[in-house]
PAZAPA-4460 file (N, C-alpha, C; in steps of 0.05 Angstrom, whole numbers, plus 32768, in hexadecimal, padded with zeros to 4 digits):
% residues 120
    n_x    n_y    n_z   ca_x   ca_y   ca_z    c_x    c_y    c_z   seq   type   mol
   7D93   7FCB   8101   7D83   7FD9   80ED   7D86   7FCB   80D2     1      M     A
   7D70   7FC4   80C6   7D71   7FB6   80AC   7D74   7FCA   8095     2      A     A
   7D83   7FC2   8081   7D86   7FD2   8069   7D6D   7FD0   8058     3      L     A
   7D66   7FE6   804A   7D4F   7FE5   8037   7D55   7FD1   8021     4      P     A
   7D41   7FC4   8016   7D45   7FB0   8000   7D55   7FBB   7FE9     5      P     A
   7D52   7FD4   7FE2   7D60   7FE0   7FCB   7D7E   7FE0   7FCF     6      A     A
   7D87   7FE2   7FE8   7DA3   7FE2   7FEE   7DAF   7FC6   7FEB     7      V     A
   7D9F   7FB2   7FF2   7DA8   7F97   7FF1   7DA7   7F8B   7FD5     8      L     A
   7D97   7F96   7FC4   7D94   7F8C   7FA9   7D9F   7FA0   7F95     9      D     A
   7DB7   7F9B   7F8A   7DC3   7FAE   7F78   7DB1   7FB5   7F60    10      P     A
   7DA0   7FA2   7F57   7D8F   7FA8   7F40   7D7A   7FBD   7F47    11      A     A
   7D73   7FC0   7F61   7D5F   7FD4   7F69   7D6C   7FED   7F75    12      R     A
   7D86   7FED   7F79   7D93   8004   7F85   7D98   8019   7F70    13      A     A
   7D93   8032   7F76   7D98   8047   7F63   7DB6   804C   7F5F    14      P     A
   7DBE   8051   7F46   7DDA   8058   7F40   7DDD   8076   7F43    15      L     A
   7DEF   807E   7F55   7DF4   809A   7F59   7E10   80A1   7F50    16      V     A
   7E12   80B3   7F3E   7E2C   80BC   7F34   7E2F   80D9   7F3C    17      I     A
   7E44   80DF   7F4A   7E49   80FA   7F54   7E60   8106   7F43    18      D     A
   7E59   8118   7F30   7E6E   8124   7F1F   7E84   8132   7F2E    19      P     A
   7E7E   813E   7F45   7E93   814B   7F55   7EA7   8137   7F5F    20      A     A
   7E9E   8120   7F68   7EB0   810B   7F72   7EC0   80FF   7F5B    21      L     A
   7EB4   80FC   7F44   7EC3   80F2   7F2C   7ED8   8105   7F24    22      L     A
   7ED2   811F   7F25   7EE6   8133   7F1D   7EFD   8134   7F32    23      A     A
   7EF6   8131   7F4B   7F0A   8132   7F60   7F1C   8119   7F61    24      K     A
   7F10   8101   7F5E   7F1F   80E8   7F61   7F22   80D8   7F48    25      Y     A
   7F19   80E2   7F31   7F1B   80D3   7F18   7F38   80D0   7F10    26      G     A
   7F3D   80BC   7EFF   7F58   80B7   7EF5   7F66   80A3   7F06    27      G     A
   7F80   80A0   7F01   7F91   808E   7F10   7F94   8097   7F2D    28      N     A
   7F95   8085   7F3F   7F98   808B   7F5B   7F9E   8073   7F6B    29      G     A
   7F9F   8076   7F85   7FA5   805E   7F95   7F8E   804A   7F94    30      P     A
   7F95   8032   7F95   7F81   801C   7F96   7F7D   8016   7FB4    31      R     A
   7F65   8012   7FBC   7F60   800D   7FD8   7F62   7FF0   7FDE    32      Y     A
   7F7A   7FE6   7FDD   7F81   7FCB   7FE2   7F9E   7FCA   7FEC    33      T     A
   7FA6   7FB5   7FF8   7FC1   7FB4   8002   7FD5   7FAB   7FEC    34      S     A
   7FCB   7FA7   7FD4   7FDD   7F9C   7FBF   7FE3   7FB1   7FAA    35      Y     A
   7FFC   7FB3   7FA1   8004   7FC6   7F8C   7FFA   7FBD   7F71    36      P     A
   7FFD   7FCD   7F5E   7FF5   7FC6   7F43   8005   7FAE   7F39    37      T     A
   7FF9   7F9F   7F26   8004   7F85   7F1E   8021   7F87   7F15    38      A     A
   8029   7F9D   7F08   8045   7F9F   7EFF   8059   7FA2   7F15    39      D     A
   804F   7FA7   7F2E   8061   7FAB   7F44   805D   7F95   7F5A    40      R     A
   804F   7F81   7F54   8048   7F6D   7F68   8054   7F52   7F62    41      F     A
   8061   7F47   7F76   806C   7F2C   7F74   805F   7F1B   7F8A    42      V     A
   804E   7F08   7F82   803F   7EF9   7F95   8050   7EE9   7FA9    43      E     A
   8066   7EDF   7FA0   8077   7ECD   7FB0   808D   7EDC   7FBF    44      A     A
   8089   7EF6   7FC3   809E   7F06   7FCF   809B   7F04   7FEE    45      F     A
   80AA   7EF2   7FF9   80A9   7EED   8016   80BF   7EFB   8025    46      G     A
   80C2   7EF4   803E   80D5   7F01   8050   80F2   7EFE   8047    47      E     A
   80F9   7EE6   803D   8114   7EE2   8034   811B   7EF3   801C    48      D     A
   8108   7EF5   8009   810D   7F06   7FF1   810E   7F23   7FF9    49      A     A
   80FD   7F2B   800C   80FD   7F47   8015   8118   7F4E   8022    50      F     A
   8122   7F3D   8033   813C   7F42   8040   8153   7F42   802B    51      R     A
   8151   7F30   8017   8165   7F2F   8002   8166   7F4A   7FF3    52      Y     A
   814F   7F54   7FEB   814F   7F6D   7FDB   8156   7F85   7FEC    53      W     A
   8150   7F85   8006   8159   7F9B   8016   8178   7F9A   8019    54      L     A
   8183   7F82   801B   81A0   7F80   801D   81AD   7F87   8002    55      A     A
   819E   7F84   7FEC   81A9   7F8A   7FD1   819A   7FA2   7FC5    56      N     A
   8192   7FB4   7FD5   8181   7FCB   7FCB   8190   7FDC   7FB7    57      R     A
   81AA   7FDC   7FB7   81B9   7FEB   7FA3   81B5   7FE0   7F87    58      N     A
   81AD   7FC7   7F85   81A9   7FBA   7F6A   818F   7FC5   7F5D    59      V     A
   8179   7FC5   7F6C   815F   7FCD   7F60   8159   7FEA   7F67    60      V     A
   8165   7FF4   7F7C   815F   8010   7F85   814B   8010   7F9B    61      G     A
   8151   801F   7FAF   813F   8020   7FC7   8124   802B   7FBF    62      M     A
   8122   803A   7FAA   8109   8046   7FA1   80F5   8031   7F96    63      E     A
   80FE   8018   7F94   80ED   8003   7F89   80E2   7FF0   7F9E    64      Q     A
   80E8   7FF4   7FB7   80E1   7FE1   7FCC   80CE   7FEF   7FE0    65      I     A
   80B9   7FE1   7FE7   80A6   7FEC   7FFC   80A0   7FD6   8010    66      T     A
   8097   7FDF   8027   808E   7FCE   803D   8070   7FCD   803C    67      F     A
   8064   7FB7   8038   8047   7FB4   8036   803C   7FA5   804E    68      E     A
   8026   7FAE   8058   801A   7FA2   8070   7FFD   7F9C   806B    69      V     A
   7FF4   7F84   8070   7FD8   7F7D   806F   7FCD   7F81   808C    70      D     A
   7FC3   7F99   8091   7FBA   7FA0   80AC   7F9C   7F9C   80AE    71      Y     A
   7F91   7F91   80C2   7F9E   7F83   80D9   7F9B   7F65   80D6    72      P     A
   7FA0   7F5A   80C0   7F9D   7F3D   80BC   7FAD   7F2D   80D1    73      H     A
   7FA2   7F18   80DA   7FAF   7F08   80EF   7FC9   7EFC   80E7    74      A     A
   7FCD   7EF7   80CD   7FE6   7EEB   80C4   7FFB   7F00   80BC    75      D     A
   7FF6   7F19   80C3   8009   7F2F   80BD   801A   7F34   80D6    76      S     A
   8028   7F4A   80D6   8039   7F51   80EC   8029   7F5F   8102    77      T     A
   8010   7F65   80FE   7FFF   7F73   8112   7FFD   7F62   812B    78      F     A
   7FFF   7F6D   8142   8001   7F89   814A   801E   7F93   814E    79      P     A
   8031   7F85   8142   804D   7F8C   8146   805A   7F97   812D    80      H     A
   804A   7FA3   811C   8054   7FAC   8102   806A   7FC1   8104    81      T     A
   8067   7FD5   8116   807C   7FE9   8119   8096   7FDD   8121    82      K     A
   8095   7FCB   8135   80AE   7FBE   813F   80BA   7FAD   8129    83      E     A
   80A9   7F9F   811A   80B3   7F8E   8105   80C1   7F9F   80EF    84      T     A
   80B5   7FB5   80E8   80C0   7FC6   80D3   80DB   7FD2   80DD    85      A     A
   80DC   7FDA   80F6   80F5   7FE5   8101   810B   7FD0   8101    86      Q     A
   8104   7FB7   8108   8118   7FA2   8109   8122   7F9C   80EC    87      L     A
   8110   7F9B   80D9   8118   7F97   80BD   812C   7FAC   80B4    88      I     A
   8125   7FC5   80BA   8136   7FDC   80B2   8151   7FDB   80C0    89      C     A
   8150   7FD4   80DA   8169   7FD2   80E9   817B   7FBC   80DE    90      D     A
   8170   7FA5   80D9   8180   7F8E   80CF   818B   7F94   80B3    91      K     A
   817C   7FA3   80A3   8186   7FAA   8088   8199   7FC1   8088    92      A     A
   819C   7FCF   809F   81AD   7FE6   80A0   81A4   7FFE   8091    93      G     A
   8189   8002   808F   817E   8018   8080   8183   8033   808F    94      L     A
   818A   8047   807F   818C   8062   808B   8170   806F   808C    95      D     A
   816E   8087   8096   8154   8094   8099   8146   8098   807E    96      D     A
   8155   80A0   8069   8148   80A4   804F   813D   808A   8044    97      R     A
   814D   8074   8047   8144   805A   803D   812B   8050   804D    98      E     A
   812B   8055   8067   8114   804D   8077   80FB   805C   806E    99      R     A
   80FE   8076   8069   80E7   8086   805F   80DD   807B   8045   100      Y     A
   80EF   8076   8032   80E6   806C   8018   80D8   8051   801B   101      L     A
   80E3   803F   802B   80D8   8024   802E   80BC   8025   803B   102      L     A
   80B9   8035   8050   80A1   8035   8060   808B   8048   8056   103      M     A
   8093   805C   8046   807F   8070   803E   8083   807D   8023   104      R     A
   809B   8087   801F   80A1   8097   8007   809C   8089   7FED   105      G     A
   80A4   8070   7FEA   80A0   8062   7FD1   8083   805D   7FCB   106      N     A
   8073   8057   7FE0   8056   8053   7FDC   8049   806D   7FD4   107      A     A
   8051   8084   7FE0   8045   809E   7FD8   8049   80A3   7FBA   108      I     A
   8062   809E   7FB1   8068   80A2   7F95   805A   808D   7F83   109      K     A
   805B   8074   7F8A   8050   805F   7F79   8032   8062   7F75   110      A     A
   8024   806B   7F8A   8007   806D   7F88   7FFD   808A   7F82   111      F     A
   8010   809C   7F7E   8009   80B8   7F78   7FF9   80C5   7F8F   112      G     A
   8000   80C0   7FA7   7FF1   80CA   7FBE   7FF4   80E8   7FC2   113      L     A
   8007   80F4   7FB5   800B   8111   7FB7   7FF1   811F   7FAF   114      E     A
   7FE3   8114   7F9B   7FCA   8120   7F92   7FB5   8122   7FA8   115      R     A
   7FB8   8113   7FBD   7FA5   8112   7FD2   7FB0   8120   7FEB   116      F     A
   7FC6   812F   7FE8   7FD2   813E   7FFE   7FE5   812E   800F   117      G     A
   7FEB   8115   8007   7FFD   8105   8017   8019   8108   800A   118      I     A
   802A   8117   8018   8044   811E   800C   805C   8115   801D   119      T     A
   8058   810E   8036   806D   8107   8048   8069   80EC   8053   120      Q     A
***
């Protein structure tokens, strides 16, 4: 099915602003990308650095470290992401609380996902 010309040409497409959506989702919120905000992103943060900081998590605090996945990019851990994450946690000796913070809790807090009902 072909798209109408107005959809293909932004100059001819109508701009629709939904005030209800703006009220509901306006303001700061999660960015729909796999990358955190610039003040929390280190481009050269590879596997060795990740393992170093997990081993030294008492220095920076476990609340500052997250596990990020580019799903399902071919150069990521997919389709073995869960097993990879478990192995990383096991090797670092993380307890249940630290695992939760690394895999979910810190991202919920950093991106303010509580506003969208994501609390656990």
